[in-house]
C-alpha positions in Angstrom: 6.3 -16.9 -4.2 3.6 -19.5 -4.6 -0.1 -18.8 -4.8 -0.8 -20.2 -1.3 2.0 -18.0 0.1 0.4 -14.9 -1.4 -2.9 -15.9 0.0 -1.4 -16.4 3.5 0.5 -13.0 3.3 -2.7 -11.1 2.5 -4.5 -12.8 5.3 -1.7 -12.0 7.6 -1.6 -8.3 6.6 -5.3 -8.2 7.2 -4.8 -9.4 10.8 -2.6 -6.6 11.7 -4.7 -3.9 13.3 -2.5 -2.4 16.0 -0.4 0.8 15.6 2.7 -0.1 13.6 5.8 1.8 12.7 5.4 4.1 9.6 7.9 2.2 7.4 6.1 -1.1 8.1 2.7 0.5 7.5 3.9 1.9 4.1 5.3 -1.6 3.1 2.1 -3.2 4.3 -0.2 -0.9 2.3 1.9 -1.4 -0.9 2.0 -5.2 -0.4 -1.8 -5.3 0.3 -2.5 -3.4 -2.9 -0.4 -5.9 -4.9 -1.9 -8.9 -3.2 -5.4 -7.6 -3.7 -4.9 -7.3 -7.4 -3.5 -10.7 -7.4 -6.5 -12.1 -5.5 -8.9 -10.8 -8.2 -7.0 -12.9 -10.8 -6.9 -15.9 -8.4 -10.6 -15.7 -7.8 -11.3 -15.8 -11.6 -9.2 -19.0 -11.8 -11.0 -20.5 -8.8 -14.4 -19.7 -10.2 -13.4 -21.3 -13.5 -12.5 -24.5 -11.7 -15.9 -24.4 -9.9 -17.7 -24.0 -13.2 -15.7 -26.9 -14.8 -16.2 -29.3 -11.9 -19.4 -28.1 -10.3 -22.9 -29.5 -10.7 -25.2 -27.2 -12.5 -29.0 -26.7 -12.1 -31.4 -26.7 -15.0 -30.8 -23.0 -15.6 -27.1 -23.6 -16.1 -26.1 -21.9 -12.8 -23.9 -23.7 -10.3 -25.9 -25.9 -7.8 -25.1 -24.5 -4.4 -26.1 -26.3 -1.2 -27.7 -24.8 1.9 -24.2 -24.0 3.4 -23.2 -22.1 0.4 -20.9 -24.6 -1.1 -20.9 -25.7 -4.8 -21.9 -29.3 -5.3 -19.1 -30.9 -7.2 -19.4 -33.5 -10.0 -15.8 -34.6 -9.6 -14.4 -33.6 -6.2 -10.9 -35.1 -6.7 -10.5 -33.4 -10.1 -11.5 -30.1 -8.5 -9.1 -30.6 -5.6 -6.3 -31.4 -8.0 -7.0 -28.3 -9.9 -7.0 -26.2 -6.7 -3.7 -27.9 -5.6 -2.2 -27.0 -9.0 -3.5 -23.4 -8.7 -2.0 -23.0 -5.2 1.4 -24.3 -6.2 1.7 -21.9 -9.2 4.6 -19.4 -9.0 3.4 -15.8 -8.9 6.1 -14.0 -10.7 4.8 -10.5 -10.3 4.6 -11.0 -6.5 8.1 -12.3 -6.2 9.1 -9.1 -4.4 6.5 -7.7 -2.1 7.5 -4.3 -0.8 10.2 -5.1 1.7 11.0 -3.4 5.0 13.8 -4.0 7.6 13.0 -6.4 10.3 13.6 -3.7 12.9 10.5 -1.8 11.4 8.1 -4.7 11.9 5.8 -4.4 14.9 7.5 -5.8 18.0 4.3 -7.7 19.1 3.7 -9.5 15.9 2.2 -13.0 16.1 4.6 -15.8 15.0 2.1 -17.2 12.4 1.6 -13.7 11.0 5.4 -13.2 10.9 5.9 -16.5 9.0 3.4 -15.5 6.4 5.1 -12.0 6.0 8.7 -13.3 5.6 8.8 -12.3 2.0 8.5 -8.7 3.2 11.6 -8.8 5.3 14.4 -6.8 3.8 17.5 -8.9 4.3 20.6 -7.0 5.2 23.4 -7.0 2.7 26.5 -8.9 3.9 29.4 -6.7 4.7 32.0 -6.5 1.9 35.0 -8.7 2.5 38.3 -6.8 3.0 41.0 -8.2 0.9 
């Protein structure tokens, strides 16, 4: 799982507000916990990139514009760093808590489902008879 996929999965889980089957709710709660822990580490890395490429005021703090955005010294270098961060493999999130497709909400949005594909427990193929 890539960083950008983990971010999308957490955002998708946060969009689900309707009543859902118990097995799915359990898998979602477990996955949200894992993803939340990951997002804390991700935010540390993102902040480090901002400190590295952001303009600083006289007091050494990041220079933030009226919209709340950090003014960048080298926008392309920051963008490259963020792209690299988003493309990193997230080994500890390789397997989110999985649940059978039948236990997913029936009315799930296609975009949400796409982000949650790593949570789908794939059925095992039947053993071949020889």
